[in-house]
ROMAR-695405 format. One line per 4 residues: number of its first residue (from 1); their letters; for each residue x, y, z of C-alpha. Coordinates in steps of 0.05 Angstrom, whole numbers, plus 5000, padded with zeros to 4 digits. Example, Ala and Ser with C-alpha at 12.3 -4.5 7.8 and 13.67 -1.06 7.14 Angstrom:
<sites>
1 = AS = 5246/4910/5156  5273/4979/5143
</sites>
This chain:
<sites>
1 = MAAK = 5000/5000/5000  5027/5069/4980  5045/5116/5035  4999/5175/5047
5 = LRIA = 5017/5242/5020  5038/5287/5077  5010/5355/5057  5025/5424/5083
9 = IIGQ = 4973/5475/5064  5001/5545/5057  4953/5603/5048  4890/5636/5074
13 = SNFA = 4816/5652/5059  4752/5611/5051  4779/5582/4987  4838/5551/5024
17 = ADVL = 4792/5527/5080  4747/5492/5030  4807/5459/4997  4828/5435/5066
21 = ELLL = 4759/5406/5079  4760/5371/5011  4828/5340/5021  4808/5315/5090
25 = ERSN = 4758/5270/5055  4814/5232/5019  4842/5169/5050  4909/5176/5014
29 = VQIV = 4924/5245/5045  4946/5269/5113  4946/5343/5128  5007/5352/5172
33 = GVFT = 5005/5427/5180  4971/5492/5160  5011/5555/5150  4973/5620/5147
37 = IPDK = 4973/5694/5165  4971/5722/5236  4905/5743/5268  4881/5813/5252
41 = GSRE = 4867/5838/5322  4822/5783/5351  4802/5759/5281  4831/5693/5259
45 = DILA = 4834/5673/5186  4781/5621/5169  4835/5571/5146  4866/5572/5216
49 = TTAA = 4797/5564/5248  4780/5505/5203  4847/5471/5216  4839/5479/5291
53 = VHKI = 4770/5445/5288  4804/5384/5257  4862/5388/5307  4913/5403/5252
57 = PVFK = 4976/5441/5274  4970/5514/5255  5028/5562/5244  5017/5636/5235
61 = FSSW = 5074/5677/5205  5073/5750/5190  5131/5738/5142  5172/5680/5116
65 = RRKG = 5232/5722/5097  5273/5779/5124  5313/5821/5074  5302/5768/5022
69 = VAIP = 5328/5712/5066  5286/5656/5096  5278/5666/5171  5312/5606/5204
73 = EVLE = 5261/5595/5260  5204/5598/5210  5239/5549/5165  5251/5502/5223
77 = QYKS = 5177/5503/5242  5159/5487/5170  5209/5429/5167  5181/5402/5233
81 = VGAT = 5117/5376/5200  5154/5333/5149  5110/5351/5089  5120/5313/5024
85 = LNVL = 5077/5361/4983  5060/5435/4992  4991/5458/4970  4981/5533/4960
89 = PFCS = 4907/5545/4945  4911/5620/4956  4971/5654/4987  4986/5729/4991
93 = QFIP = 5055/5720/5023  5123/5710/4989  5145/5639/5004  5220/5625/5002
97 = MEVI = 5248/5573/4955  5273/5534/5015  5200/5520/5029  5177/5514/4957
101 = DGAP = 5230/5461/4945  5229/5436/5016  5177/5382/5003  5204/5322/4964
105 = LGSI = 5146/5326/4914  5149/5402/4909  5093/5453/4913  5030/5462/4873
109 = CYHP = 4995/5530/4868  4927/5554/4845  4926/5615/4799  4861/5647/4773
113 = SILP = 4881/5655/4700  4900/5612/4641  4976/5617/4646  5020/5646/4618
117 = RHRG = 4968/5701/4608  4956/5748/4667  5012/5730/4713  5011/5769/4778
121 = ASAI = 4965/5784/4836  4905/5813/4799  4893/5761/4745  4817/5758/4750
125 = SWTL = 4811/5834/4744  4857/5836/4683  4819/5779/4649  4759/5825/4648
129 = IEGD = 4795/5891/4638  4829/5864/4575  4762/5838/4548  4784/5765/4545
133 = EVAG = 4730/5720/4517  4754/5661/4560  4772/5660/4634  4799/5603/4676
137 = FSIF = 4851/5580/4725  4916/5542/4726  4946/5495/4777  5021/5496/4768
141 = WADD = 5086/5472/4800  5117/5530/4837  5187/5552/4817  5230/5614/4831
145 = GLDT = 5192/5657/4780  5126/5696/4784  5074/5645/4765  5122/5614/4714
149 = GPLL = 5125/5542/4737  5105/5481/4696  5030/5470/4688  4994/5412/4721
153 = LTRQ = 4924/5427/4696  4880/5484/4670  4805/5495/4667  4768/5549/4629
157 = TNVE = 4699/5580/4618  4670/5631/4572  4666/5702/4598  4593/5724/4598
161 = PTDT = 4572/5797/4584  4541/5799/4654  4605/5775/4688  4642/5817/4739
165 = LDTI = 4701/5800/4783  4652/5775/4835  4607/5734/4790  4662/5698/4751
169 = YKRF = 4697/5680/4816  4633/5655/4849  4605/5616/4790  4669/5584/4765
173 = LYPE = 4737/5602/4793  4719/5586/4865  4677/5523/4861  4713/5491/4803
177 = GVKS = 4780/5513/4832  4767/5477/4897  4748/5413/4860  4808/5418/4815
181 = MGVA = 4856/5426/4873  4830/5359/4896  4840/5329/4826  4911/5357/4824
185 = VDMV = 4929/5325/4891  4900/5259/4867  4943/5262/4805  5005/5276/4847
189 = ASGS = 4988/5218/4893  4980/5171/4834  5043/5195/4800  5005/5219/4739
193 = APKI = 5012/5294/4749  5044/5326/4688  5095/5382/4686  5082/5422/4623
197 = TQTE = 5131/5478/4611  5097/5545/4603  5109/5581/4538  5129/5654/4538
201 = VGAT = 5087/5667/4477  5028/5710/4498  5054/5717/4569  5032/5780/4606
205 = YDPA = 5052/5811/4672  4997/5857/4697  4999/5912/4750  4971/5897/4818
209 = MFKA = 4902/5927/4825  4907/5933/4901  4947/5996/4888  4902/6057/4886
213 = ENQV = 4938/6090/4827  4921/6029/4784  4847/6033/4802  4836/6101/4768
217 = INLN = 4792/6092/4707  4811/6122/4640  4747/6155/4615  4780/6178/4550
221 = APAE = 4767/6110/4520  4714/6072/4480  4653/6050/4518  4673/5977/4518
225 = KIWN = 4740/5993/4551  4705/6033/4605  4655/5977/4617  4709/5924/4622
229 = FVRG = 4750/5965/4670  4692/5976/4717  4670/5903/4718  4742/5881/4728
233 = LDSV = 4741/5917/4795  4670/5900/4816  4657/5892/4873  4726/5903/4904
237 = PGAL = 4755/5954/4904  4714/5990/4851  4738/6033/4793  4761/6101/4818
241 = ATVL = 4734/6165/4785  4733/6238/4806  4673/6284/4805  4686/6357/4789
245 = QEDG = 4638/6397/4831  4610/6464/4809  4648/6500/4865  4714/6474/4838
249 = SEEE = 4723/6419/4891  4734/6346/4874  4702/6283/4902  4729/6213/4891
253 = IRLF = 4676/6160/4877  4678/6087/4858  4638/6056/4803  4601/5990/4803
257 = GAHL = 4548/5953/4763  4569/5974/4693  4534/5951/4630  4535/5974/4558
261 = YSAG = 4475/6018/4545  4442/6017/4477  4381/6061/4490  4421/6124/4471
265 = PVTN = 4429/6191/4506  4380/6212/4560  4339/6275/4556  4313/6281/4627
269 = GQRL = 4376/6271/4669  4423/6316/4709  4493/6332/4685  4554/6307/4723
273 = KLKG = 4625/6326/4706  4679/6273/4713  4753/6285/4709  4781/6259/4644
277 = LSKS = 4714/6257/4609  4706/6310/4555  4630/6307/4554  4584/6310/4614
281 = AWIH = 4560/6246/4644  4486/6241/4661  4450/6219/4725  4384/6189/4703
285 = SAGL = 4331/6141/4728  4373/6079/4712  4441/6104/4737  4501/6144/4713
289 = LIEG = 4508/6147/4637  4579/6156/4608  4593/6166/4534  4656/6134/4507
293 = TDGA = 4701/6163/4454  4667/6119/4403  4598/6150/4417  4573/6087/4452
297 = FVNI = 4548/6089/4524  4562/6055/4590  4513/6057/4647  4535/6053/4720
301 = RRIK = 4484/6027/4768  4518/6039/4835  4567/6090/4863  4608/6089/4927
305 = RGSK = 4613/6156/4963  4656/6152/5024  4641/6086/5057  4571/6077/5029
309 = VISA = 4547/6050/4963  4485/6083/4934  4444/6075/4872  4476/6119/4819
313 = SDFF = 4408/6149/4803  4406/6176/4874  4471/6216/4868  4437/6284/4872
317 = KQAE = 4386/6263/4924  4400/6293/4992  4344/6262/5034  4354/6192/5059
321 = HQPI = 4299/6148/5087  4285/6157/5160  4315/6101/5202  4267/6053/5235
325 = TDFT = 4257/6068/5309  4195/6027/5327  4227/5957/5327  4185/5901/5355
329 = EEEL = 4211/5853/5408  4218/5799/5355  4259/5846/5311  4305/5864/5369
333 = GKRT = 4316/5790/5379  4338/5785/5306  4386/5843/5320  4421/5799/5371
337 = LLAG = 4425/5742/5321  4454/5788/5268  4505/5816/5316  4527/5745/5329
341 = IWTA = 4539/5733/5255  4580/5797/5250  4620/5778/5312  4636/5709/5284
345 = ILKA = 4661/5740/5219  4697/5801/5246  4721/5769/5312  4706/5834/5347
349 = DIES = 4652/5864/5391  4597/5895/5349  4569/5964/5363  4516/6003/5325
353 = STDF = 4571/6043/5290  4615/5983/5270  4635/5988/5197  4641/5920/5165
357 = FAAG = 4699/5940/5120  4734/5986/5169  4736/5927/5216  4777/5888/5166
361 = AGSM = 4726/5850/5125  4744/5830/5054  4706/5805/4993  4700/5734/5018
365 = DVVR = 4673/5760/5084  4618/5794/5044  4600/5727/5013  4600/5694/5081
369 = LVEE = 4557/5748/5112  4506/5746/5056  4501/5670/5056  4494/5666/5132
373 = VKEV = 4441/5721/5135  4402/5687/5079  4404/5621/5116  4387/5648/5185
377 = FDVP = 4333/5698/5165  4307/5667/5101  4311/5732/5061  4335/5750/4991
381 = LENE = 4402/5786/4997  4457/5805/4948  4530/5824/4959  4517/5896/4937
385 = QVFM = 4469/5906/4995  4527/5898/5043  4565/5953/5007  4503/5997/5008
389 = APVF = 4495/5989/5083  4564/5973/5112  4551/6000/5182  4517/5950/5229
393 = EEFF = 4457/5993/5247  4446/6010/5174  4451/5937/5155  4402/5917/5210
397 = DQLV = 4354/5972/5187  4359/5944/5116  4347/5873/5141  4285/5893/5179
401 = RILR = 4257/5929/5119  4267/5866/5077  4235/5823/5131  4176/5871/5137
405 = QGSG = 4165/5871/5062  4169/5795/5062  4124/5783/5122  4083/5845/5127
409 = ASGG = 4108/5856/5197  4081/5918/5232  4116/5983/5241  4134/6003/5170
413 = QQLD = 4159/6072/5152  4117/6130/5177  4101/6185/5127  4101/6260/5131
417 = FKGF = 4046/6292/5090  4004/6354/5082  3932/6343/5097  3874/6364/5140
421 = TLRA = 3843/6342/5205  3775/6310/5198  3734/6316/5261  3673/6272/5252
425 = NKRV = 3639/6211/5281  3671/6226/5349  3739/6217/5316  3799/6261/5298
429 = IQVP = 3829/6235/5234  3891/6260/5197  3876/6255/5123  3930/6265/5068
433 = SQLF = 3913/6314/5013  3973/6307/4966  3989/6261/4909  4022/6195/4929
437 = INGE = 4080/6180/4882  4139/6132/4893  4124/6122/4966  4118/6196/4983
441 = FVDA = 4063/6248/4988  4079/6305/4942  4046/6368/4915  4019/6369/4845
445 = EGQR = 4055/6407/4790  4039/6481/4796  4007/6468/4864  3942/6452/4829
449 = TLDI = 3884/6432/4874  3813/6407/4873  3757/6429/4920  3726/6369/4955
453 = INPS = 3653/6382/4972  3618/6349/5031  3553/6324/4998  3517/6327/5065
457 = NEEV = 3522/6403/5071  3549/6426/5002  3608/6459/5037  3682/6452/5018
461 = LCQV = 3711/6397/5060  3783/6406/5039  3828/6416/4979  3869/6359/4949
465 = ACAS = 3925/6360/4898  3902/6355/4826  3948/6313/4783  3972/6336/4715
469 = SGDV = 3998/6294/4657  4068/6309/4684  4049/6281/4752  4021/6219/4718
473 = DKAV = 4087/6209/4681  4125/6213/4747  4080/6160/4777  4086/6115/4716
477 = QAAH = 4162/6121/4717  4162/6104/4791  4117/6043/4779  4160/6022/4720
481 = TAFN = 4224/6026/4761  4193/5988/4818  4166/5934/4772  4235/5922/4743
485 = GSWK = 4270/5931/4810  4248/5923/4881  4181/5890/4866  4215/5834/4827
489 = QITA = 4258/5818/4887  4196/5801/4929  4172/5729/4921  4099/5712/4907
493 = RQRG = 4090/5687/4978  4121/5750/5007  4074/5791/4962  4015/5755/4993
497 = QLML = 4041/5769/5063  4046/5843/5047  3975/5843/5022  3951/5808/5085
501 = KLAD = 3987/5859/5128  3954/5915/5089  3886/5882/5100  3901/5877/5175
505 = LMEQ = 3918/5951/5176  3854/5968/5138  3815/5928/5190  3851/5964/5247
509 = HKEE = 3831/6030/5216  3763/6009/5188  3724/6060/5229  3769/6116/5205
513 = LATI = 3763/6093/5132  3688/6086/5138  3682/6155/5169  3723/6186/5113
517 = ESVD = 3683/6148/5061  3617/6170/5091  3637/6244/5095  3671/6245/5027
521 = SGAV = 3621/6205/4985  3556/6209/5025  3553/6134/5039  3514/6115/5101
525 = YTLA = 3565/6099/5155  3538/6031/5172  3539/6011/5099  3608/6041/5090
529 = LKTH = 3634/6001/5148  3603/5935/5126  3608/5940/5050  3653/5996/5026
533 = VGMS = 3708/5980/5075  3690/5909/5096  3688/5882/5025  3752/5919/5010
537 = IDAW = 3788/5883/5066  3758/5817/5041  3785/5830/4971  3856/5841/4995
541 = RYFA = 3855/5778/5037  3823/5736/4982  3874/5757/4928  3932/5751/4977
545 = GWCD = 3916/5677/4978  3924/5673/4903  3994/5703/4900  4032/5637/4904
549 = KIQG = 3981/5597/4865  3988/5631/4798  4017/5579/4752  4021/5556/4680
553 = STIP = 4013/5486/4651  4050/5435/4610  4024/5420/4541  4034/5356/4501
557 = VNPA = 4056/5375/4430  4081/5335/4371  4157/5333/4369  4200/5327/4307
561 = RPNN = 4228/5257/4318  4276/5233/4342  4278/5295/4386  4232/5308/4445
565 = VLTF = 4196/5373/4460  4174/5403/4526  4122/5459/4520  4097/5497/4580
569 = TRKE = 4063/5563/4595  4081/5617/4645  4031/5666/4675  4068/5732/4681
573 = PIGV = 4049/5801/4706  4036/5853/4652  4077/5910/4682  4051/5979/4699
577 = CGLI = 3976/5981/4705  3932/6042/4706  3867/6040/4746  3811/6091/4740
581 = TPWN = 3754/6083/4790  3686/6115/4801  3654/6154/4858  3601/6106/4882
585 = YPLM = 3645/6058/4921  3712/6095/4925  3752/6047/4968  3717/5983/4946
589 = MLSW = 3727/5996/4872  3800/6012/4886  3808/5946/4924  3770/5903/4874
593 = KMAA = 3818/5923/4819  3883/5936/4855  3883/5873/4898  3880/5829/4835
597 = CIAA = 3930/5874/4800  3981/5870/4857  3969/5796/4870  3988/5782/4798
601 = GNTC = 4055/5817/4809  4042/5884/4774  4054/5954/4798  4001/6007/4789
605 = LIKP = 3976/6078/4793  3904/6095/4807  3865/6157/4791  3806/6156/4839
609 = AQTC = 3743/6196/4826  3757/6270/4830  3697/6282/4876  3718/6234/4931
613 = PLTA = 3791/6213/4932  3803/6216/5007  3798/6143/5025  3846/6127/4968
617 = LKFA = 3897/6175/4999  3887/6146/5069  3896/6078/5038  3962/6101/5007
621 = ELTV = 3987/6118/5076  3971/6047/5100  4009/6016/5042  4073/6048/5067
625 = RAGF = 4060/6024/5138  4048/5954/5110  4117/5955/5078  4102/5961/5003
629 = PPGV = 4164/5986/4966  4162/6055/4936  4131/6059/4868  4089/5996/4872
633 = INVL = 4025/6034/4888  4014/6106/4867  3951/6148/4879  3935/6210/4837
637 = PGKG = 3872/6250/4849  3854/6292/4790  3807/6306/4733  3789/6252/4683
641 = SDAG = 3803/6298/4625  3874/6310/4649  3901/6256/4694  3854/6201/4671
645 = QAVA = 3869/6215/4598  3944/6216/4612  3939/6147/4644  3902/6120/4583
649 = DHQL = 3952/6151/4535  4017/6134/4571  4064/6088/4532  4091/6052/4593
653 = VRKL = 4022/6034/4619  4007/5964/4591  3939/5951/4623  3882/5996/4642
657 = GFTG = 3824/5977/4688  3765/6024/4686  3698/6028/4720  3651/6083/4699
661 = STPI = 3600/6104/4646  3594/6071/4578  3610/6134/4538  3674/6146/4577
665 = GKHI = 3690/6072/4572  3686/6077/4496  3732/6137/4496  3782/6101/4541
669 = MKSC = 3780/6039/4497  3797/6082/4437  3854/6116/4475  3882/6048/4495
673 = ADSN = 3882/6027/4423  3911/6091/4396  3967/6096/4448  4001/6029/4452
677 = LKKC = 3944/5978/4444  3944/5969/4519  3901/5914/4548  3838/5942/4581
681 = SLEL = 3780/5917/4622  3716/5957/4627  3660/5954/4678  3610/6003/4651
685 = GGKS = 3537/6023/4656  3478/5978/4669  3403/5976/4662  3393/5911/4700
689 = PLII = 3325/5878/4695  3292/5849/4757  3232/5804/4744  3183/5789/4800
693 = FADC = 3133/5733/4786  3068/5727/4823  3091/5662/4855  3147/5697/4892
697 = DMDK = 3157/5704/4967  3126/5774/4970  3162/5795/5034  3229/5776/5004
701 = AVKH = 3213/5806/4937  3195/5874/4968  3255/5874/5013  3305/5856/4958
705 = GMSS = 3268/5896/4906  3277/5959/4947  3350/5941/4960  3361/5928/4886
709 = VFFN = 3344/6001/4872  3358/6042/4935  3421/6007/4962  3477/6058/4969
713 = KGEN = 3428/6114/4948  3420/6079/4880  3492/6094/4864  3504/6022/4848
717 = CIAA = 3527/5995/4781  3485/5932/4786  3423/5968/4812  3358/5942/4783
721 = GRLF = 3346/5995/4730  3278/5966/4712  3230/5922/4751  3181/5878/4713
725 = VEDR = 3126/5859/4762  3072/5809/4744  3005/5844/4736  2971/5800/4789
729 = IHDE = 3015/5827/4845  3034/5894/4815  2990/5939/4857  3005/5903/4922
733 = FVRR = 3080/5905/4908  3077/5980/4895  3035/5992/4957  3085/5957/5002
737 = VLKD = 3144/5992/4970  3112/6060/4982  3095/6041/5054  3168/6024/5068
741 = LRTM = 3194/6087/5033  3151/6132/5076  3186/6105/5138  3257/6107/5108
745 = TIGD = 3304/6152/5149  3340/6202/5105  3394/6248/5132  3463/6252/5163
749 = PLNR = 3501/6191/5136  3541/6186/5201  3478/6176/5242  3470/6102/5256
753 = STAH = 3395/6103/5244  3402/6135/5175  3383/6090/5117  3392/6138/5059
757 = GPQN = 3446/6191/5051  3461/6246/5001  3478/6235/4928  3552/6241/4914
761 = HKAH = 3556/6309/4880  3516/6365/4850  3522/6347/4777  3495/6278/4791
765 = FDKL = 3440/6306/4835  3418/6354/4779  3419/6296/4729  3370/6257/4773
769 = LEFC = 3322/6315/4774  3325/6319/4698  3316/6243/4692  3252/6246/4733
773 = QRGV = 3225/6305/4695  3235/6269/4630  3197/6209/4657  3138/6253/4676
777 = DEGA = 3140/6288/4608  3137/6221/4572  3076/6198/4611  3103/6153/4665
781 = QLVY = 3066/6157/4731  3107/6188/4786  3078/6157/4849  3132/6179/4898
785 = GGCR = 3191/6226/4903  3225/6255/4842  3251/6316/4879  3299/6343/4931
789 = VPNL = 3285/6324/5003  3251/6386/5030  3282/6427/5085  3348/6390/5083
793 = KGYF = 3413/6421/5060  3457/6375/5019  3447/6333/4958  3391/6293/4988
797 = FTPT = 3345/6263/4935  3278/6233/4953  3274/6159/4936  3230/6156/4874
801 = VFTN = 3180/6107/4843  3152/6108/4772  3098/6061/4748  3064/6050/4681
805 = VTDD = 3131/6055/4647  3130/6032/4574  3188/6003/4536  3196/6064/4490
809 = MYIA = 3207/6114/4546  3275/6144/4560  3273/6123/4634  3260/6051/4612
813 = QEES = 3322/6050/4569  3375/6092/4604  3410/6084/4671  3394/6135/4725
817 = FGPI = 3448/6113/4774  3404/6139/4829  3347/6119/4877  3294/6115/4823
821 = MIIS = 3251/6052/4817  3223/6040/4746  3165/5991/4747  3131/5959/4687
825 = KFNG = 3076/5906/4687  3077/5840/4650  3028/5782/4642  3052/5715/4667
829 = SDVD = 3025/5679/4606  3076/5711/4559  3145/5696/4587  3176/5696/4518
833 = SLMQ = 3157/5769/4506  3180/5785/4577  3249/5758/4563  3253/5797/4498
837 = RANR = 3236/5860/4536  3287/5845/4591  3342/5834/4539  3321/5894/4496
841 = TEYG = 3378/5937/4522  3450/5950/4503  3470/5936/4575  3483/5868/4606
845 = LASG = 3514/5877/4674  3466/5843/4722  3395/5815/4728  3349/5783/4778
849 = VFTK = 3287/5741/4785  3240/5724/4843  3199/5661/4838  3188/5597/4877
853 = DIGK = 3190/5557/4812  3262/5534/4805  3250/5514/4733  3225/5583/4716
857 = ALSF = 3285/5614/4752  3336/5571/4717  3303/5584/4650  3310/5659/4664
861 = ADRI = 3384/5649/4681  3394/5612/4616  3360/5664/4572  3381/5730/4603
865 = DAGT = 3440/5764/4571  3476/5791/4632  3540/5777/4668  3508/5766/4736
869 = VFIN = 3442/5733/4753  3410/5736/4822  3355/5687/4839  3311/5703/4899
873 = VYNK = 3364/5751/4923  3398/5815/4899  3464/5852/4909  3494/5788/4936
877 = TDVA = 3566/5795/4911  3627/5761/4940  3701/5771/4928  3708/5699/4905
881 = APFG = 3654/5706/4851  3671/5738/4783  3637/5805/4769  3629/5838/4702
885 = GFKQ = 3581/5850/4645  3564/5836/4573  3550/5881/4513  3558/5955/4528
889 = SGYG = 3566/5941/4602  3638/5925/4585  3682/5864/4586  3732/5832/4633
893 = KDLG = 3720/5812/4705  3733/5839/4774  3736/5791/4833  3745/5716/4834
897 = QEAL = 3800/5676/4800  3780/5704/4733  3800/5775/4754  3873/5752/4757
901 = NEYL = 3872/5738/4683  3859/5812/4670  3927/5828/4700  3967/5769/4672
905 = KTKC = 3997/5751/4605  4010/5680/4582  4077/5662/4554  4088/5596/4517
909 = VTVE = 4157/5564/4522  4180/5506/4478  4244/5468/4490  4271/5416/4442
913 = Y = 4318/5363/4472
</sites>
């Protein structure tokens, strides 16, 4: 049996430690000693720590030579282990030839380039700087030259356009290098290790990049040269550039995250002067844009200023986010865990001000920190985030934000905003009145505002910002950036947790939201609490459950033999979505659309109704507290003709969801087509028929018949626009309706006994008066109402009943969107004609029937041309059931699983193998 190799490992770092662990698995090897660098303060190199765990003798030398001569006592200690082979995985020290040749079998070294190219200490950097198409490493027999010894083996990989010093090391040079060191030792042990003399053809000796003067970037070069230089020093130490400030001072910065940029010059950036660059660079939304001497562009994503790395696009931004101060007990426990990780890496006591790099951490320590934090806290984390928050307290703050975004934990960022104090319903509520863009409340361009009128007293409640097309563009850009940035980093399950947290916050503040909704829109408080707010909360919770269940399918297709084919589909978010919602259910319409939109992975901006945007703005505040990243949700009060049109026209908006009138829906559909053919879904007007047969449960028919018309003051898209009552019960039905109307409480919507509040705004109130007058003029019998509630200030409209309405009348054909009951008779013997009359409308949103005959009911459901059918009930909607109409009531669905499809696109992928 052959004797074991007696190996001395000489070097340092995680790479060397992993080589040690690998060699310990081999039965033909004995590690007789580890030689490494001294501790830095109390911080021991990982190689020494690993060796000590395995009870391997460890020797720590600050130097092996003195004045070029091997130190005798160091040499003696090396000889004491009796090594037959020296293995140098990574070594930053000069090792004397007495040691290199001291082992009978010699010394093998790892070098991260394909020798003889890029000899020297910075081989990986120069592989990228020189634009090599192939990278690799060599394991060679050490001699008395600089990386000149005979080759034992080499391995190589293609350099990818996305590679940096970090990525090429992590994906290939490190993992494959460790394996190959094991292969090399095996070859030595078996006597099959070659010694291939290096050629001097193509040999290069490159400057050491740890010297600052070599890190200065030459900007007077083609774009590709600039790009290669930056990525060759990414992420340590970073390419060094100098900013020339307007006051004549200079600031050194380091550049990271470079890529060639083919979108051309920017038009909306800020100029930045860099030393050595003849033209100005530009700070823009995607980073720092530099033009090379060849007219091509390089974009820099990140910049290091002082000790902190920032997004290059934030170079001119002065304000930083406010640090978190309201940590939970659970989060403070995580702080202790994190401090333990830092202590283990840095071998030092950790304080709030401890700087990871100032404490001696290097690039491999960054890798270790990232991997340990990912494992312990189950969060997505990248190396660059360590550089962007190198101080312990900053890093902990960043970690908590990630955790809160992922879990929806409480205590998100608090917002400053301009607003007003609403004193109502025995509450004092702070309500924002600015636009909400990119996670901040901001004024509209030109300080434009809208008057918000309280419909209960016709007085100005407050003024809110009025968005312009420029404001819309800012919101779209923020949503676009978030969609392609922070929002993509959040997993589907984390997205659901954020939505659940938002729903919890809405529930915690439901009385506030219902009070705002009641004052702002005129909704009766009890209804606002149960339906406007309650169903909004339900929608967010329902769609939160769908986030991690959106999936494609595999499809059997015919392959071209002898090959096989795999075809599958992916359900993907569309991108930036625009939402335009009406004034009848301000918060609920927002939630119905936005919850599905967000669950599908999109970002969005919403233009709420200009008459009542306050709950949308209060909702925006809650999204920040829930932890949604900036830009994911944006809220822009404004006019439909300005802000709404800008949303429909914007080229970066890829989907528009609209609820409103049919004429405006047609205009929006045209705008979507003319702009960029954006996908749109439309929930439009209705003239929903409700048929009441004589065999109905009369009590139930009266109760639901009234609710079908007067629910939410008649401002209800699925309201029964026309009742067909069988002649045998017509008079009794009308009598009972009138009896109940005479006892209906009309007045202050905040009063718990009120059943009927004011109409939303004056223009709508006036329209209802005109609608009723037209009915009277055409000969319909006005049996109740049709006028303002007497002696009551505000837009209070008396619930109204018309009978003897014929099919040709205007009020029989058009939607009132108010508390106006339109009743026509029919004879039970002619159901076919009845169905023709019910379907004789361009609308098809909802419908209803009351009968005890299930066959009759199901026949009605089969024949009616409407998106929703109610049988022996009305207004019974649920977040799990799809909602939407036919014909000129629009297309597409809100709610239910089908709503997700409105905010998803299907991609088909085919792979031949």
